Steps between C-alpha positions, in 0.01 A plus 500: 500500500755632254705684762804279550612704801203382707461181701168326438339252734206284395310267733266221386301333779336159478291305749332238280640248254245571229669832421858374512552456125352841423713675762829339403429557132441869570821523701698329223353735238587801714864397540536436127341833405706696753833322458697827498345639818634444851211324666425292807213253467342337805241223491377441857277194536295382791241240584426238234729674249822415686535136389376593154841637405646150497227264391532440125814504284318652202435833324444800727501286814878504471519877441603578857807283449569607142445876537811547715316657793655522844239282667385531861305214662302583813345242735650227282399187693225360717385157600306465176747689278811290546603421141465828307846636589662187361306552178587870490872424528472232231312734267739793539799279425324340204416838348860618499556667836868431576579253781725764660215755516499638856210407725448676830247414764411647837312319773313695770600834344521787746472276807760396754525154348561639149718282276653620171638255244668542162545209262460418130205368305677167453573462873171642629328246730124553536507298821678787673206741467155520653195725484688773693766526228539752216699377197667715236623344173736712288490569128779473241659824626499408871818399677636431849775725633645512850208301632246735341238433232526775235291569191605808298241775477267469201460220249776433250442283195575136567799361314422266214543132574789483253671811637870459562592453868721751675864490394620411847554639844601844367164562338315340791666742743428794272131407475472471878682832541259676266203356688646624827566847358149521357348408835691785668420777253321792663299569185389181328240660272736593218503406131666169422775638277607757761484234774719266294771766465463593868538140618821471296632828642434400861634150443828647374538770765305365801378859524125550543550873448481402133123515548542879513799536269414286199306692237368333187291650224161334470547169322870564436621151592231330295555729199875441498458126536255497211742693279766240574265204453381643167857550377470880489766550769826317437765705681562608859768762569647540850710783637755271669613140462379400848141573403542292185648213701194479726253443216421131473667341201244222476218750460690696237568186300142378539359830370767580240618824664858634513650721769761759409718719720729744320718587798787279383467602135831654390311786333357607838830604660595704194163677485501570876846659479415701190163627624590542866216273615482185711555158342144399583369809319713413198374143515138616486574726201645206310214275607241748373677520165479123456189405700280809546191290582657268761386451858745720692595389851684713757625364832804717568560818302261795526701687237426223250128524576511877459678450167221274378236753608679768297513273193130417536411869509708558187317219320811285463385225739161325503539243781259209522525549874717640779601348834637781716676372813833686532627520856688770689492860618596722205243561224327171581158631598508768231572244229196297603275806496622575148360167374142537619378754241547246221145373531510292182794289620428215748709564810602331823668740745650446845434835662745686722865416555461123509559275204790294373599265221356196675167677541495617139576145383227343710244738352606382155464141619148578622411614150657196333294255707178699531301209356569318830353781712142380515603167652762666721773267372824699469840355422444282194835624365692486829 
């Protein structure tokens, strides 16, 4: 179960009330023990066990509501079972399921008279369903979009009750965008830290070819974030000012990190003229003299990236990490190939000719907010 690239599915079945507490306790223990694993848990119930989910507001009898399952209710009503749906709705709301949680229900599924409805938990009316209806109640990650009921793949940790709300419509849109991108990925079984960088890259470029082009060393995003969080990485150096401008100022301030670009330093023009090199190359030479262990970020100039590679090989630069995303047609691909042999340096590389300052900056932003990856909540610093 330690392979985070796999999707796990666990099914608990129950058909008698006497085993309800044991089953839900086991399911709760499983989710707590495997919090870092992408997992789908299903608890189908039939017969006498169906009303048991909503009978008593105590201990494990409320686990179905508290455990943040997406809950499906089959054959929910009959002549004798008329009140349980009212109690289920009451219990889910009482145990913290948000009133705006999406609820979908289908009557006569697969038949000519099929009816499909989408509402919220607060507005759900049990009188509108019968024994031929299937009901689906979302979890904390579920949302309605374009008339569809969507729950992102896998289980993400629920936010704490005192967690700050989103900062406004900008973050709300970004969260929905990330969920949409994730749902359209061709390969969803990828490590979380690579996925987090990939979602940022696609969000910035609207280019799903990034699935093929974005290379990250194993654990690179997480390692770089941890260095920053621990105070071991304080400086980010960019090749051009546009890349520096795209790095979120709120995140930098929150984490105590400074961004430096030497392109406008008056020493750069003099060195470039004297040495017969580009200004970006000269800027990297100066940067290495003053900040040899910085995170180096390239979104424009392949010559600057090649300069850093040369300084690393000479032992003059010991970068904490490298983001290699220069764009263009001359020396671009070669410069990226030159970075890969540095196996001890965490790297994010946009392969091929594609790249750009905006892409380089968004990869930095992915690192700076990596602690939001598990809950898929980007944009805290937007």
